[in-house]
C-alpha positions in Angstrom: -20.6 -10.7 -22.4 -20.8 -12.5 -19.1 -19.2 -10.8 -16.1 -16.8 -13.0 -14.3 -15.8 -11.2 -11.1 -13.2 -14.0 -10.3 -14.0 -13.9 -6.6 -11.9 -16.6 -4.9 -13.7 -19.5 -3.2 -13.5 -20.1 0.5 -14.6 -18.3 3.7 -14.6 -14.5 3.3 -11.8 -13.9 5.8 -9.5 -16.3 3.8 -10.3 -15.3 0.2 -7.5 -12.8 -0.2 -4.8 -14.8 1.5 -5.9 -17.9 -0.5 -5.8 -15.9 -3.7 -2.3 -14.6 -3.0 -1.2 -18.1 -2.3 -2.7 -19.5 -5.4 -1.8 -16.7 -7.8 0.7 -17.3 -10.5 4.1 -15.7 -10.1 6.7 -14.2 -12.4 10.4 -14.7 -11.5 12.5 -11.6 -10.9 14.5 -11.9 -14.1 11.4 -12.3 -16.2 9.6 -9.3 -14.6 12.2 -7.0 -16.2 10.9 -8.1 -19.7 7.4 -6.6 -19.1 6.4 -3.0 -19.6 3.6 -1.6 -17.5 1.9 1.7 -18.4 0.5 3.6 -15.4 -1.8 6.5 -16.2 -2.1 8.9 -13.3 0.3 9.7 -10.4 -2.0 10.2 -7.5 -2.1 7.8 -4.5 -3.1 4.8 -6.6 -0.9 5.6 -9.6 2.2 6.6 -7.7 2.0 3.7 -5.2 1.4 1.2 -8.0 4.2 2.6 -10.2 6.7 2.6 -7.4 5.8 -0.9 -6.1 5.8 -2.5 -9.5 9.1 -1.0 -10.3 10.5 -2.3 -7.0 9.4 -5.7 -8.1 11.3 -5.4 -11.3 8.8 -4.4 -13.9 9.7 -1.7 -16.4 7.2 1.1 -15.7 6.2 4.2 -17.6 4.1 6.6 -15.5 2.1 9.5 -17.1 0.4 12.5 -15.5 -0.9 15.8 -17.0 0.3 17.8 -14.0 3.8 19.4 -14.0 4.8 17.0 -11.2 3.3 13.8 -9.8 2.9 15.5 -6.4 0.3 17.8 -7.9 -2.2 15.0 -8.4 -5.6 15.7 -6.8 -5.0 13.2 -4.0 -3.1 16.1 -2.4 -6.4 17.8 -1.7 -7.7 15.1 0.7 -7.9 16.5 4.2 -9.4 14.5 7.0 -7.7 11.1 7.2 -7.3 7.5 6.2 -9.1 4.6 7.8 -7.4 1.5 9.2 -8.6 -1.3 11.5 -5.6 -1.0 13.9 -7.8 -0.7 17.1 -5.2 1.5 18.7 -7.9 3.1 20.8 -9.1 -0.3 22.1 -12.6 0.7 21.3 -13.7 -2.5 19.7 -12.5 -2.0 16.1 -11.4 -4.9 13.9 -11.0 -5.9 10.3 -14.5 -7.3 10.4 -16.0 -4.1 11.8 -14.4 -2.0 9.2 -15.6 -4.4 6.5 -19.1 -4.3 8.0 -19.2 -0.5 8.3 -18.0 -0.1 4.6 -20.6 -2.6 3.2 -23.4 -1.0 5.3 -22.2 2.5 4.5 -22.3 1.7 0.7 -26.0 0.7 1.2 -25.3 -2.9 0.3 -24.3 -2.2 -3.3 -20.6 -3.1 -3.1 -18.8 -6.4 -3.8 -18.2 -8.0 -0.4 -15.0 -9.8 -1.3 -13.3 -6.6 -2.5 -14.4 -4.7 0.6 -13.1 -7.4 3.0 -9.7 -7.3 1.2 -9.6 -3.5 1.6 -10.3 -3.8 5.3 -7.5 -6.5 5.6 -4.9 -4.3 3.8 -5.8 -1.2 5.7 -3.6 -2.2 8.6 -0.6 -2.6 6.3 -1.1 0.8 4.8 -0.4 2.6 8.0 2.8 0.7 8.6 3.9 1.4 5.1 3.3 5.1 5.3 4.7 5.5 8.8 7.9 3.8 7.6 8.0 6.3 4.7 8.0 9.1 7.3 4.4 10.3 6.8 3.9 12.6 9.8 0.7 11.2 11.2 -0.7 13.0 14.3 0.5 11.4 17.6 -0.7 11.2 21.1 1.3 12.7 23.9 3.0 9.4 24.6 4.1 9.1 20.9 1.5 6.6 19.7 -0.4 7.3 16.5 -3.6 9.3 17.1 -7.1 8.6 15.8 -10.3 10.4 15.2 -13.8 9.4 14.1 -15.4 9.8 10.7 -19.0 9.4 9.5 -20.7 6.0 9.6 -18.5 4.5 12.3 -18.8 4.3 16.1 -15.1 3.8 16.6 -12.0 6.0 16.1 -10.1 4.4 13.3 -9.0 7.4 11.2 -5.3 8.3 11.1 -4.6 11.8 10.1 -2.0 14.5 9.5 -3.9 17.6 10.7 -6.1 18.6 7.7 -3.5 17.7 5.1 -3.6 13.9 5.2 -3.8 13.5 1.4 -0.8 15.8 0.9 1.4 13.9 3.3 0.4 10.5 2.0 1.1 11.6 -1.6 4.5 12.9 -0.6 5.2 9.5 0.8 4.2 7.8 -2.4 6.0 10.5 -4.4 9.2 9.8 -2.5 8.9 6.1 -3.3 8.2 6.9 -6.9 11.2 9.3 -7.1 13.4 6.6 -5.8 12.4 4.3 -8.6 12.7 7.1 -11.2 16.3 7.8 -10.0 17.0 4.1 -10.2 15.7 3.9 -13.7 12.8 1.5 -13.0 10.2 4.2 -13.7 10.3 6.6 -16.6 8.1 9.6 -15.7 6.1 11.5 -18.3 4.8 14.7 -16.8 2.5 17.2 -18.7 1.2 14.2 -20.7 -2.5 13.7 -21.2 -3.9 10.3 -22.2 -6.1 10.6 -25.3 -6.8 7.0 -26.1 -6.4 3.3 -25.1 -4.9 1.2 -27.9 -6.6 -2.2 -28.2 -4.8 -4.9 -30.2 -6.6 -8.2 -30.8 -8.9 -7.5 -27.9 -6.2 -6.6 -25.4 -5.2 -3.2 -24.0 -1.6 -2.8 -25.3 -0.9 0.9 -25.2 -2.0 4.5 -25.0 -1.9 7.7 -27.1 -0.8 10.8 -25.3 -0.5 14.5 -26.0 2.4 16.5 -24.7 0.7 19.5 -23.1 3.8 21.7 -23.6 4.7 21.0 -27.2 1.4 19.6 -28.5 3.0 16.5 -29.9 0.8 13.4 -30.0 2.6 10.2 -29.3 2.1 6.4 -29.0 3.3 4.3 -26.1 3.1 0.5 -26.1 3.2 -1.8 -23.1 2.1 -5.3 -21.9 -0.6 -3.9 -19.7 -2.2 -0.6 -18.9 -3.2 0.7 -15.5 -5.7 3.5 -15.3 -5.4 5.4 -12.0 -7.1 8.6 -13.1 -9.7 9.4 -10.4 -13.4 10.2 -10.7 -15.8 12.1 -12.9 -17.2 14.6 -10.4 -16.5 17.6 -12.6 -19.3 16.6 -14.9 -21.3 18.7 -12.5 -18.9 21.7 -13.2 -19.0 22.9 -9.6 -17.4 20.3 -7.3 -14.6 20.1 -4.8 -12.4 18.4 -7.4 -9.5 20.2 -9.0 -10.5 21.9 -12.2 -8.3 19.5 -14.2 -10.1 16.4 -13.0 -11.9 14.7 -15.8 -13.5 11.5 -17.1 -11.4 11.3 -20.3 -9.3 8.3 -19.7 -12.0 6.1 -18.3 -14.6 7.3 -20.9 -12.3 6.7 -23.8 -11.5 3.2 -22.5 -15.2 2.7 -22.2 -15.6 3.5 -25.9 -13.0 1.0 -26.6 -14.9 -1.8 -24.9 -14.5 -1.4 -21.1 -17.8 -1.5 -19.2 -18.7 1.5 -17.1 -20.3 0.5 -13.8 -22.8 2.4 -11.7 -22.1 5.9 -12.9 -25.2 7.2 -11.0 -23.4 6.6 -7.7 -22.1 10.1 -7.0 -21.2 11.4 -3.6 -22.3 14.7 -2.3 -20.1 15.8 0.6 -22.1 17.5 3.4 -19.4 20.0 4.6 -18.3 22.4 1.8 -18.2 26.1 1.7 -21.5 27.2 0.0 -21.6 28.7 -3.5 -21.1 32.5 -3.3 -21.7 33.6 -6.9 -22.0 32.6 -10.6 -18.3 33.5 -11.1 -17.2 30.4 -9.2 -15.5 27.6 -11.1 -15.0 25.2 -8.2 -16.0 24.7 -4.5 -13.9 24.2 -1.4 -14.1 21.2 0.9 -14.2 21.5 4.6 -13.1 18.2 6.0 -15.6 15.7 7.5 -13.2 15.5 10.5 -14.7 18.9 11.6 -17.8 17.1 12.5 -16.0 15.4 15.4 -16.1 18.7 17.3 -18.5 20.8 15.2 -22.3 20.6 15.7 -24.6 21.1 12.7 -27.7 23.2 13.2 -30.2 25.5 11.6 -32.8 27.8 13.2 -36.0 26.0 14.2 -38.0 29.1 13.1 -37.6 30.2 9.4 -38.1 33.8 10.7 -34.7 33.6 12.4 -32.5 32.8 9.4 -31.6 36.5 9.0 -30.3 36.8 12.5 -26.8 36.5 13.6 -26.2 33.0 15.0 -25.2 34.5 18.4 -28.7 36.0 18.6 -30.4 32.7 18.3 -30.8 31.0 21.7 -30.0 27.3 22.2 -33.7 26.5 22.6 -34.4 27.9 19.1 -31.7 25.8 17.3 -32.4 22.5 15.6 -29.4 20.2 15.8 -31.1 18.1 13.2 -28.5 15.3 12.8 -28.4 14.8 16.6 -32.2 14.8 16.6 -32.7 12.4 13.7 -29.7 10.1 14.2 -28.9 10.0 17.9 -26.6 7.0 17.7 -24.3 8.7 15.2 -25.3 12.3 15.6 -23.1 14.7 13.6 -21.1 11.8 12.2 -23.9 10.2 10.2 -22.7 9.1 6.7 -22.2 11.6 4.0 -25.3 10.8 1.9 -27.6 11.0 4.8 -26.1 14.2 6.2 -26.2 15.9 2.8 -29.9 15.1 2.3 -30.7 16.2 5.8 -29.0 19.6 5.1 -31.0 19.9 1.8 -34.2 19.1 3.6 -33.6 21.8 6.2 -32.8 24.4 3.5 -35.8 23.3 1.4 -37.9 23.8 4.5 -36.9 27.5 4.5 -34.4 27.3 7.4 -31.2 27.5 5.4 -28.8 30.3 6.4 -26.5 32.7 4.4 -27.0 34.0 0.8 -29.8 32.3 -1.0 -30.7 30.2 2.1 -28.3 27.4 0.9 -26.3 26.8 4.1 -26.3 25.3 7.5 -24.2 26.1 10.6 -21.2 24.0 11.8 -20.7 25.3 15.3 -17.5 24.8 17.4 -18.5 26.9 20.4 -19.1 23.9 22.6 -15.8 22.2 21.6 -13.8 25.4 22.1 -15.5 25.8 25.5 -14.6 22.3 26.5 -11.1 21.9 25.0 -9.9 25.4 24.4 -9.2 27.3 21.2 -5.5 26.1 21.2 -6.6 22.4 21.1 -9.1 23.0 18.3 -6.4 25.0 16.4 -4.0 22.1 16.7 -6.6 19.7 15.2 -8.0 21.9 12.5 -5.9 25.0 12.2 -5.3 24.9 8.5 -9.0 24.3 7.8 -10.0 27.3 9.9 -7.5 29.4 8.1 -8.7 28.3 4.7 -12.3 29.1 5.7 -11.3 32.6 6.9 -9.4 33.4 3.7 -12.3 32.4 1.6 -15.2 33.8 3.6 -13.7 36.5 5.7 -15.2 35.0 8.8 -13.5 33.3 11.8 -14.9 29.9 12.8 -13.4 30.4 16.2 -15.9 33.2 16.9 -18.9 32.3 14.8 -20.2 29.1 13.2 -19.0 28.0 9.8 -21.6 28.0 7.0 -21.5 24.8 5.0 -23.6 23.1 2.3 -23.3 19.9 0.4 -21.3 19.7 -2.9 -20.1 17.0 -5.3 -17.0 15.4 -4.0 -16.4 11.8 -5.0 -17.7 9.2 -7.5 -18.3 5.6 -6.5 -19.0 4.5 -10.0 -16.2 3.8 -12.5 -15.0 1.2 -14.9 -16.1 -2.3 -13.9 -13.2 -4.5 -12.7 -13.0 -8.1 -11.4 -11.3 -9.2 -8.2 -7.9 -8.7 -9.9 -8.7 -5.1 -10.7 -8.9 -5.9 -14.4 -11.7 -4.6 -16.5 -13.6 -6.8 -18.9 -11.1 -5.5 -21.5 -8.2 -7.8 -21.0 -5.0 -6.0 -20.1 -6.7 -2.9 -18.8 -6.4 -2.7 -15.0 -8.2 0.1 -13.1 -7.3 1.3 -9.6 -8.6 3.7 -7.0 -11.5 6.0 -7.7 -11.4 5.2 -11.4 -12.9 1.8 -10.7 -16.3 0.9 -9.1 -15.6 -1.9 -6.7 -15.2 -1.0 -3.1 -17.7 1.6 -2.0 -21.1 0.6 -3.4 -23.6 3.5 -3.5 -21.9 5.7 -0.8 -18.3 6.0 0.3 -17.5 6.4 4.0 -15.3 9.3 4.9 -11.5 8.6 5.0 -11.9 5.5 2.8 -10.7 7.0 -0.5 -7.1 7.2 0.5 -7.4 3.7 2.0 -8.6 2.3 -1.3 -6.0 4.1 -3.5 -3.1 3.0 -1.4 -4.4 -0.6 -0.9 -4.8 -1.0 -4.7 -1.4 0.4 -5.5 0.8 -0.9 -2.7 -0.7 -4.3 -2.0 -3.3 -5.5 -4.5 -2.1 -4.9 -8.0 1.5 -6.2 -7.3 -0.2 -9.6 -6.7 -3.0 -9.5 -9.2 -1.2 -8.2 -12.2 0.9 -11.4 -12.6 -2.0 -13.7 -13.5 -2.6 -11.6 -16.6 1.0 -11.0 -17.6 2.0 -14.7 -17.5 -0.4 -15.2 -20.4 1.3 -12.6 -22.5 4.5 -12.6 -24.4 6.5 -9.5 -23.2 7.1 -6.9 -25.8 5.1 -8.7 -28.5 3.2 -5.5 -29.5 5.0 -2.3 -30.4 4.0 1.1 -31.7 4.6 -0.1 -35.2 1.4 -2.1 -35.1 -1.4 -0.7 -37.4 -3.7 -0.1 -34.4 -1.4 2.5 -33.0 -1.2 4.3 -36.4 -5.0 4.3 -36.6 -5.3 5.6 -33.0 -2.8 8.3 -33.7 -4.8 9.4 -36.7 -8.1 9.4 -34.8 -6.6 11.6 -32.0 -5.1 14.0 -34.5 -8.4 14.3 -36.3 -10.3 15.1 -33.1 -7.7 17.8 -32.3 -8.1 19.3 -35.7 -11.8 19.2 -35.4 -11.6 21.3 -32.2 -9.1 23.8 -33.7 -11.2 24.2 -36.8 -14.3 24.9 -34.8 -14.9 28.7 -34.9 -18.2 29.1 -33.0 -19.2 31.8 -30.6 -19.2 30.1 -27.2 -16.3 29.2 -24.9 -15.7 25.7 -23.7 -16.3 26.9 -20.1 -19.8 28.2 -21.0 -20.8 24.8 -22.3 -19.3 23.1 -19.3 -21.2 25.3 -16.9 -24.5 24.8 -18.7 -24.0 21.0 -18.7 -23.0 20.9 -15.1 -25.9 23.0 -13.8 -28.3 20.8 -15.8 -26.9 17.6 -14.4 -26.8 19.0 -10.8 -30.4 20.1 -11.1 -31.8 16.9 -12.6 -29.3 14.3 -11.3 -27.8 15.8 -8.2 -28.7 15.2 -4.6 -32.2 14.1 -5.5 -33.4 12.7 -8.8 -36.8 11.8 -10.2 -38.2 10.2 -13.3 -39.5 13.5 -14.8 -36.3 15.4 -14.2 -34.1 12.6 -15.6 -36.2 12.5 -18.7 -35.7 16.3 -19.2 -32.0 15.8 -18.8 -31.9 12.9 -21.2 -33.7 15.1 -23.8 -31.5 18.2 -23.3 -28.0 16.6 -23.0 -27.9 15.4 -26.7 -29.2 18.8 -27.8 -26.5 20.5 -25.8 -23.9 18.1 -27.2 -24.9 19.0 -30.7 -24.8 22.7 -29.9 -21.3 22.2 -28.4 -19.9 20.8 -31.6 -21.7 23.4 -33.7 -20.8 26.5 -31.7 -17.8 26.0 -29.5 -14.6 28.0 -30.2 -11.1 26.8 -29.4 -8.5 29.5 -29.9 -4.8 28.8 -30.5 -3.0 25.9 -32.1 -2.3 22.3 -31.4 1.5 22.8 -31.7 2.1 24.4 -28.3 0.6 24.6 -24.8 -3.2 25.3 -25.2 -5.3 25.0 -22.1 -8.5 25.7 -24.1 -7.8 22.7 -26.3 -7.2 20.5 -23.2 -10.5 21.6 -21.7 -12.4 21.1 -25.0 -11.4 17.4 -25.1 -12.5 16.9 -21.5 -15.8 18.7 -21.9 -16.6 16.8 -25.1 -16.2 13.6 -23.0 -18.4 15.0 -20.2 -21.0 15.8 -22.9 -21.1 12.1 -23.8 -20.7 10.7 -20.3 -23.5 12.8 -18.8 -26.0 10.9 -20.8 -24.9 7.6 -19.4 -24.9 9.0 -15.9 -28.6 10.0 -16.3 -29.5 6.8 -18.1 -28.1 4.8 -15.2 -30.0 6.9 -12.7 -33.2 6.6 -14.6 -33.0 2.8 -14.9 -32.2 2.3 -11.2 -35.7 2.7 -9.8 -34.7 2.6 -6.2 -32.9 4.8 -3.7 -29.6 3.7 -2.3 -26.7 5.7 -0.8 -25.8 8.7 -3.0 -28.5 7.7 -5.6 -31.7 9.2 -4.2 -34.8 8.8 -6.3 -37.4 11.0 -4.6 -40.2 8.5 -5.7 -38.5 5.8 -3.6 -38.3 6.7 0.1 -39.8 5.7 3.4 -42.3 8.0 5.1 -39.5 9.4 7.3 -37.5 10.4 4.1 -34.9 7.6 4.3 -33.7 5.9 1.1 -35.8 2.9 0.0 -33.8 0.1 -1.7 -35.3 -2.5 -4.0 -33.1 -5.5 -3.3 -35.3 -7.9 -5.3 -34.8 -6.0 -8.6 -31.7 -3.9 -8.2 -29.2 -5.8 -6.1 -26.6 -5.7 -8.8 -23.8 -3.7 -10.3 -24.9 -2.1 -13.6 -22.0 -2.5 -16.1 -22.8 -0.5 -19.2 -21.4 -1.5 -22.6 -20.8 1.1 -25.3 -22.6 0.4 -28.6 -21.8 3.4 -30.7 -25.2 5.0 -29.8 -25.0 7.0 -26.6 -28.7 6.6 -26.0 -28.7 2.8 -26.3 -25.9 1.2 -24.2 -26.2 -2.4 -23.3 -26.8 -3.2 -19.6 -24.7 -6.1 -18.1 -25.4 -7.1 -14.6 -23.2 -8.4 -11.9 -25.5 -9.8 -9.2 -24.3 -9.0 -5.7 -24.4 -11.6 -3.0 -24.0 -11.0 0.7 -22.5 -13.9 2.7 -21.3 -12.1 5.8 -23.3 -8.8 6.0 -26.9 -9.7 5.4 -29.1 -7.4 3.5 -31.1 -5.1 5.8 -32.6 -1.6 5.9 -29.7 0.7 6.6 -30.3 2.6 9.9 -28.1 5.1 11.7 -30.7 6.1 14.3 
């Protein structure tokens, strides 16, 4: 099937405004006839549900948490980018656009990125009007700080709790619409299936996580706002409930999955401390504004206290290798540099898997009070987990899985190749290429929900007769039966291993063979082992309890079963892409200095995979990427 990205014609800076002007409209009275199903209540989902309801659409919003405000967006720490240029340091919409395309290693769709940069300025106004408590300068103006991959200060923040405060803003807008009756909220509901009727997404199947009841919901369009798939690695900074289920099951119903091998490893996380861990903890990238990253120059010094290692014997490797950006080099580059230092025998802490993030210089320059005002909650979190104070000794950090740039393929209108299925935020593939810059996830989620989908949903809906498909349609009955059969299959499985044990084994395999660095041999091993592990899972997993009540093990079983299938596509994509770009680093393809070596002649495309029924033989569809404004070049931060 050909991929039509529906990119508007005209100059880059005018594409979005022209598209808004040319898009078809639905009058207010007719909007009330349409039902929109929004799956997920994070920043993308809550903002979309609230805004569409304000426009007049009838909205049903679903989340598996007990409240929309518990969505994982709440965990974002450092900030949100916007090209406001409040610091008068040369920022602009074009510069944010350029930094994002370059940061993604030239593997993003230019038109979508430019639209994101344009809408960034509106997001801050929207959130400030909602009462989001952004940090402010002494004179009352909004404050900014820097993030990786940029040489300007464009990141707005609320201490180290930016995601929480932004989500509370979106949550307040959503609650207003729930109270008004425009949004019907379904909490503790997990989506199990997308229902496709005559080639269009017309509903979903859900399971009530309290009562166990499996239900059907029909609508005129479906919006998936369900985040990324980082938990395929088991250990990640994601909440333990984060999963690939909604996007994967949509993929099996016909939606293309694009660039799954583009996974982001965040350079500043608290290192693994033991096999008992079930997740990892992020330390915000904002800390690298004032913290300096270093390891001992001499491997013999790794056992010493950092205070005993003189300045001359420290290797501030990011400042040495990337003097123009220093400690604010992009995440993929900073993560690989940390791995190189540790592989060189200079890692610190248990197992030698850690590097120092040192605030001594900043505390000496600005004082502990100022550093506490900027990062106090992060320092407290670090101390509670490690028992160490970052005010008196350096933090120990190491890279960990954090975000996924891959996702369901969407066109410029955020609709997948499956008509009627729109995909927003981290769940889609479109804006970040092979590497996301810090503080851009919140920007994308809110841009998609507040400003993009309210315009782009109408061109699809005007082609549909509202309410023409209901849950009485045979496809809903079939989908209900399929979901019930899978639930019964889990409950009838009386093996000897827990769901978690399989998830841990899969995650460690994928991390080892398709993590920070990949190679042909390791990927071949993973592709051999994953189907075997999947077969073992179905033969030997045990799921206690029943399906007629709350059952966390049953929930996990469904999610891990999807990871077992998705992991194979992740590794297939990594194996087929014989180049290094952004977060996808194939060790066979690098320059002599260790930097990623792209192959623009053969791989300058988005890989959109089509499900065939055979996990080992998906069909590759390609969207060729063209660069009109930011010309292809070797990415350099030196």
